[in-house]
Every structure is written in C-alpha cells, then in structure tokens.
C-alpha positions in Angstrom: 0.0 0.0 0.0 1.4 3.5 -0.8 2.6 5.9 1.8 0.5 8.7 3.4 1.3 11.9 1.4 2.9 14.7 3.4 -0.1 17.1 2.8 -2.3 14.5 4.4 -0.1 14.7 7.5 0.1 18.5 7.7 -3.6 18.9 7.2 -4.4 16.2 9.9 -2.2 18.2 12.4 -3.7 21.5 11.2 -7.2 20.1 12.0 -6.3 20.3 15.7 -5.9 24.1 15.6 -9.5 24.9 16.2 -9.8 22.5 19.1 -6.6 23.8 20.6 -8.0 27.3 20.3 -11.1 26.4 22.0 -9.3 24.5 24.9 -6.9 27.3 25.6 -9.7 29.8 25.6 -11.7 27.7 27.9 -8.7 27.2 30.3 -7.4 30.8 30.3 -10.3 33.1 29.6 -13.0 34.0 32.0 -15.4 31.3 32.9 -18.2 33.5 31.5 -17.0 32.5 28.0 -17.1 28.7 28.8 -20.6 27.8 27.6 -20.1 29.2 24.1 -16.7 27.9 23.8 -17.9 24.5 25.0 -20.5 24.5 22.3 -17.9 25.3 19.6 -15.4 22.5 20.9 -18.2 20.0 20.9 -19.3 21.0 17.4 -15.9 20.9 16.1 -15.3 17.6 17.8 -18.3 16.1 16.1 -16.9 17.5 12.7 -13.5 15.9 13.4 -15.2 12.6 14.3 -17.2 12.7 11.0 -14.1 13.2 9.1 -12.3 10.4 10.6 -15.0 8.0 9.4 -15.1 9.6 6.0 -11.6 8.3 5.4 -13.1 4.8 5.4 -15.8 5.8 3.0 -13.2 7.2 0.5 -11.2 4.1 0.7 -14.3 1.8 0.2 -15.4 3.8 -2.8 -11.9 3.9 -4.4 -11.7 2.2 -7.8 -10.2 -0.1 -8.2 -10.4 -1.7 -4.7 -7.1 -0.8 -2.9 -7.0 -4.4 -1.4 -7.2 -6.6 -4.3 -6.6 -10.0 -2.6 -9.4 -12.3 -2.2 -12.8 -10.6 -2.6 -13.3 -7.2 -1.3 -17.1 -6.9 -1.1 -17.2 -7.7 2.7 -14.4 -5.3 3.5 -16.0 -2.6 1.4 -19.5 -3.0 3.2 -17.7 -3.1 6.6 -15.8 0.1 5.6 -19.1 1.9 4.6 -20.8 0.8 7.8 -18.0 1.6 10.2 -17.1 4.7 8.3 -20.5 6.1 9.0 -20.6 5.4 12.7 -18.3 8.1 13.8 -20.5 10.8 12.2 -23.5 9.2 14.1 -21.6 9.3 17.3 -20.7 12.9 16.7 -24.4 13.7 16.1 -25.3 11.9 19.3 -22.7 14.1 21.0 -24.3 17.3 19.5 -27.7 16.1 20.6 -26.4 15.2 24.2 -24.8 18.7 24.3 -28.1 20.5 23.8 -29.4 18.9 27.0 -26.1 18.8 29.0 -22.8 20.1 27.5 -20.7 17.8 29.5 -22.6 14.8 28.4 -21.9 15.8 24.7 -18.1 16.1 25.6 -18.3 12.7 27.3 -19.8 11.2 24.1 -17.1 12.5 21.9 -14.4 11.3 24.3 -16.0 7.8 23.9 -16.4 8.2 20.1 -12.7 9.1 19.6 -11.6 6.2 21.7 -13.8 3.8 19.9 -12.5 5.2 16.6 -8.9 4.7 17.5 -9.6 1.2 18.3 -11.3 0.4 15.0 -8.6 2.3 13.1 -6.0 0.1 14.8 -7.8 -3.1 13.8 -8.0 -1.9 10.2 -4.4 -0.8 10.1 -3.2 -4.2 11.5 -5.1 -5.9 8.9 -3.3 -3.8 6.2 -6.2 -1.8 5.2 -4.6 1.6 5.8 -1.6 3.3 4.2 1.8 3.3 5.9 2.1 6.2 8.3 -1.6 6.5 8.7 -1.8 4.9 12.2 1.0 7.2 13.6 -0.8 10.3 12.4 -4.1 9.0 13.7 -2.8 8.2 17.1 -1.2 11.6 17.4 -4.3 13.5 16.2 -6.7 11.4 18.4 -4.6 11.5 21.5 -4.1 15.3 21.3 -7.9 15.7 20.6 -8.6 13.5 23.6 -6.2 15.5 25.7 -8.1 18.7 24.8 -11.4 17.1 25.6 -10.2 16.0 29.0 -8.7 19.5 29.6 -12.0 20.9 28.8 -13.9 18.6 31.0 -11.6 19.3 33.9 -12.0 23.0 33.5 -15.7 22.7 33.3 -15.5 20.7 36.5 -13.8 23.7 38.3 -10.1 22.5 37.8 -8.9 25.5 35.8 -5.2 26.5 35.9 -4.7 29.2 38.5 -8.2 28.6 39.8 
C-alpha cells in the first residue's frame, strides 16, 4: 500500500488548531465564555469525528479496490458501515450537548476512543496506508487531551483557579 502523503499529515495536524484554540480559551479566559466555547468545541469535535469516518468511505469507494486480494465486497461493506458510525456518534454528542454540555463532551471522548480502536484493527489488517496509524494516534490522542482538559476546566479545575 502506498505511503501517506505529506499534505495529509500536515492537514491532519492542522485540523487540531480550532480544538486547541477552544481548549486554551476555555482554560485561560473568564469562565463567562465557557458555555459558548464548549458548544464550539463539541461542534468541532463532532466534525472531526465525522471526518475520521469519512476516510473509510473514501477508501471503500476508491476504484479499483485498494486491497485486491481475495474478494473485497465484505471489506467494502464493513468500511461503509464503520465509516458512518463516527458521524452518528458525533451527532449523538451534539444532541447530548443540547441537554447537558458535558454529556456531549463525554460522548465525543468515547467516540474518539472507539474510533482509534477500529482504526488500529483496520491498520493491523493492512487496510490503511503506511504512516496513517501514527498520524491518527497523534491526532486522536491530542484531541482526547483537549477534551479531558475542557472537562476538567468545566468541573472547576482551571489553571490558577
């Protein structure tokens, strides 16, 4: 399988910037801004989660199949189903956040954790390009760190507070 292009790595890392911005603002600005920033962070987290699933859709729809060995219909179907689940989990997180913001945040934390497990299984089976898992681990772990920092801040554990 081909290597992951440098531009894919750069854009994956750049995708963390809005989440970093929200996290820093929640941590260091007045708590008065937290509700709106939390809404923005949960919304962007849902978008990120949807994008993580979309990678599998793209690979499933690539022609010819990227994994030619021994029948790919089952793999394609699995990719399409599993590729849609992160978007659904992100939507659930957004819905939960309309009732209780921290419930939305916790849903995203669980969704990102589940996504990395599925990504690892796909990578171990050779279904992902070289370098993909390293970038995914980095992006998802940093996103999770941001979510946990936001959760801690919302629970009153702000720096200097």
